[in-house]
C-alpha positions in Angstrom: 19.6 -27.5 32.0 18.8 -31.0 31.2 16.9 -31.8 28.1 13.4 -33.2 28.9 11.5 -36.0 27.2 8.3 -34.9 25.5 6.4 -38.1 25.6 4.1 -38.0 28.5 5.6 -34.7 29.4 2.7 -33.7 31.7 2.1 -37.1 33.2 4.1 -36.8 36.4 3.1 -37.9 39.9 0.4 -35.7 41.3 1.8 -34.3 44.5 -0.3 -31.5 46.3 -0.4 -29.9 49.5 -2.6 -30.5 52.5 -2.7 -27.9 55.1 0.6 -26.1 55.3 2.7 -28.5 53.2 3.1 -27.5 49.5 5.0 -29.3 46.8 6.4 -26.2 45.2 8.9 -25.3 48.0 9.8 -22.0 49.3 13.4 -21.2 48.3 14.7 -20.3 51.7 13.8 -17.2 53.9 12.2 -14.4 51.9 11.0 -11.0 53.3 7.2 -10.2 53.3 5.9 -7.4 51.1 2.6 -5.7 51.0 0.2 -6.2 48.1 -1.4 -3.0 47.0 -3.8 -4.6 44.4 -4.6 -7.8 42.6 -4.9 -7.0 38.9 -6.3 -10.3 37.6 -5.6 -14.0 38.1 -1.8 -13.9 37.6 -0.7 -10.2 38.2 -0.6 -8.1 41.2 0.9 -4.7 42.3 3.2 -4.4 45.4 3.2 -1.4 47.7 6.9 -1.0 46.8 5.9 -0.1 43.3 6.7 -3.4 41.6 4.2 -5.0 39.3 4.4 -8.8 39.5 3.7 -11.4 36.8 3.4 -14.7 38.4 5.8 -17.4 36.9 4.4 -20.5 35.4 0.8 -19.5 35.6 -1.5 -18.1 32.7 -5.0 -17.4 34.1 -8.0 -16.5 31.8 -8.0 -12.8 30.6 -10.4 -10.2 32.0 -12.3 -8.5 29.3 -10.7 -5.3 28.0 -11.7 -2.8 25.3 -15.1 -4.1 25.1 -14.3 -7.8 25.0 -16.0 -10.3 27.2 -14.2 -12.0 30.2 -12.8 -15.3 29.2 -14.3 -18.3 31.2 -13.1 -18.4 34.8 -11.2 -15.0 34.5 -13.3 -13.4 37.3 -13.1 -16.6 39.4 -9.3 -16.6 39.1 -9.1 -12.8 40.0 -11.4 -13.3 42.9 -9.5 -16.4 44.2 -6.1 -14.7 44.0 -7.7 -11.7 45.9 -8.8 -14.3 48.6 -5.5 -16.0 48.9 -3.7 -12.6 49.4 -6.4 -11.5 51.9 -6.0 -14.8 53.8 -2.2 -14.0 54.0 -3.1 -10.7 55.6 -2.3 -8.7 52.5 1.4 -9.8 52.5 3.2 -12.2 50.3 6.7 -13.5 49.8 8.3 -12.9 46.3 11.0 -14.9 44.6 12.1 -13.3 41.3 13.0 -15.5 38.4 16.4 -16.0 36.7 14.9 -13.7 34.1 13.3 -11.2 36.3 11.5 -8.8 33.9 9.1 -9.2 30.9 8.6 -6.9 28.0 6.1 -4.8 29.9 8.4 -4.0 32.7 6.7 -6.3 35.2 8.8 -8.3 37.7 8.6 -12.1 36.9 8.4 -13.9 40.2 7.0 -16.8 42.1 4.6 -15.7 44.9 4.1 -17.4 48.2 1.8 -16.6 51.1 2.9 -16.1 54.6 2.9 -19.8 55.4 5.2 -20.5 52.4 2.6 -21.9 50.0 3.1 -21.3 46.4 0.1 -19.3 45.0 0.7 -20.2 41.3 0.5 -23.9 42.2 -2.7 -23.5 44.1 -4.4 -21.6 41.3 -3.3 -24.2 38.8 -4.5 -27.0 41.0 -7.9 -25.4 41.3 -8.2 -25.1 37.5 -8.0 -21.3 37.5 -5.0 -21.1 35.1 -2.8 -23.0 32.7 0.7 -24.1 33.4 3.2 -22.2 31.2 7.0 -22.7 31.0 9.2 -20.0 29.6 12.9 -20.7 30.0 15.0 -19.9 31.9 12.2 -19.6 34.6 11.2 -23.2 34.8 12.5 -24.3 38.2 9.1 -25.2 39.5 7.7 -26.8 36.4 7.4 -30.3 37.7 5.3 -29.4 40.8 3.2 -27.1 38.6 2.6 -29.9 36.0 1.5 -32.1 38.9 -1.0 -29.5 40.0 -2.4 -29.1 36.6 -2.7 -32.9 36.1 -4.8 -33.1 39.1 -7.1 -30.2 38.1 -7.5 -31.7 34.6 -8.3 -35.2 35.7 -10.8 -33.6 38.1 -12.4 -31.4 35.6 -12.0 -28.3 37.7 -12.3 -24.8 36.5 -11.0 -24.3 32.8 -10.9 -28.1 32.5 -14.8 -28.5 33.1 -15.1 -28.1 29.3 -12.1 -28.9 27.2 -10.1 -25.7 26.4 -8.2 -27.6 23.6 -8.5 -26.3 19.9 -7.8 -28.3 16.9 -4.9 -26.9 14.9 -7.1 -26.5 11.8 -9.5 -24.5 13.9 -7.0 -21.8 15.0 -8.3 -18.3 13.8 -7.1 -15.8 16.1 -3.8 -14.8 17.9 -3.4 -15.2 21.7 -3.0 -18.0 24.2 -4.1 -21.4 23.0 -3.8 -25.1 23.8 -3.6 -26.7 20.4 -4.0 -30.3 19.4 -3.1 -31.8 16.0 -0.8 -34.0 14.0 2.8 -33.0 13.3 3.2 -33.2 9.5 7.0 -32.4 9.4 10.0 -31.3 11.6 12.6 -29.1 10.0 15.7 -27.4 11.3 17.4 -24.3 9.8 19.3 -21.1 11.0 15.9 -19.8 12.1 15.3 -22.6 14.5 13.2 -25.7 14.6 9.9 -25.6 12.8 7.2 -28.2 13.3 4.4 -28.0 10.8 1.0 -29.1 12.0 -2.2 -29.8 10.3 -4.0 -26.7 9.3 -2.1 -23.4 9.0 -0.1 -23.7 12.3 3.6 -24.1 12.7 5.4 -24.5 16.0 8.8 -22.6 16.4 11.6 -23.3 18.7 14.0 -20.4 18.6 17.8 -21.0 18.0 18.8 -20.0 21.6 16.2 -22.4 23.1 17.0 -25.5 21.0 19.6 -26.7 23.6 16.8 -27.4 26.0 15.1 -29.8 23.7 16.0 -33.4 22.5 16.2 -32.9 18.7 15.8 -36.7 18.0 12.7 -36.9 20.2 11.2 -33.9 18.2 11.9 -35.6 14.9 10.1 -38.7 16.1 7.0 -36.7 16.7 6.4 -36.6 12.8 3.1 -38.2 12.2 2.2 -38.1 15.9 -0.7 -36.2 17.6 0.5 -33.7 20.1 -0.8 -31.0 22.3 1.2 -27.7 22.3 0.5 -24.5 24.4 1.6 -20.9 24.0 0.8 -17.6 22.5 -0.1 -17.9 18.9 1.1 -15.2 16.5 -0.6 -14.1 13.3 2.2 -13.9 10.9 0.0 -12.2 8.3 0.2 -8.8 10.4 3.8 -8.5 9.2 2.7 -8.9 5.6 1.3 -11.8 3.6 3.1 -15.2 4.5 5.3 -16.7 1.8 3.8 -19.3 -0.4 3.5 -22.5 1.6 4.1 -20.7 4.9 1.6 -21.2 7.8 -0.2 -18.1 9.0 -0.3 -19.0 12.5 2.9 -19.5 14.5 3.1 -20.8 18.1 6.6 -20.2 19.7 7.4 -23.1 22.0 9.5 -21.9 25.0 10.2 -25.2 26.8 9.6 -29.0 26.6 6.9 -28.6 29.1 4.8 -26.7 26.5 4.6 -29.9 24.4 2.9 -33.3 25.1 3.0 -36.3 22.7 -0.5 -38.1 22.9 -0.9 -41.8 22.7 
């Protein structure tokens, strides 16, 4: 896998489909499978028993355990239901290189009967964020283009900025974080990028080969955006003195963007 440049990481040419032509290509001939139920904006159950978590897409969460729905969560759920219905309840599934998550769900790209990628369509309509988790990053470029289009047009989640300042992080969960990088350090535990506020970005040792270390170092003093699932380190005991409470694991260069 080639290392990716972080500067302007999301600013790639916007290519989108019109009619039957999609920019995230169907990887050859795939069998059609019946969808039993659409769970939310990025998860569906198949009649064959598989639970599919769509690769590259993170849609807003539906409310659970008394929590309110996140903005556009219901819209994303309904839109995925409509796309599946328009495909006669059948889709084509292409499992990722890493084909299962920690919850036993199958990680896969999903296409309609005409070969159009459903993650790309939802991202392009502002109904989910691009996420990249190596090694399942084969469609990152076309998904980046879709998100750029939605963000520029102010669609869905981009109607009101979903960006959170690093110093304002106060809860675990998915976040798009903006802030200045104060330092970049490397040790046996990986690469650690300290940001303003109590947030540190972490690149695990087994993922370091996918990043340009010299480029990361040049991010010191720069303002960046990072996305991913924030972890509250205090749940494992009080952080050590000087250690940030909030950690955001960075899983691919596409999850970082250096700002002008």
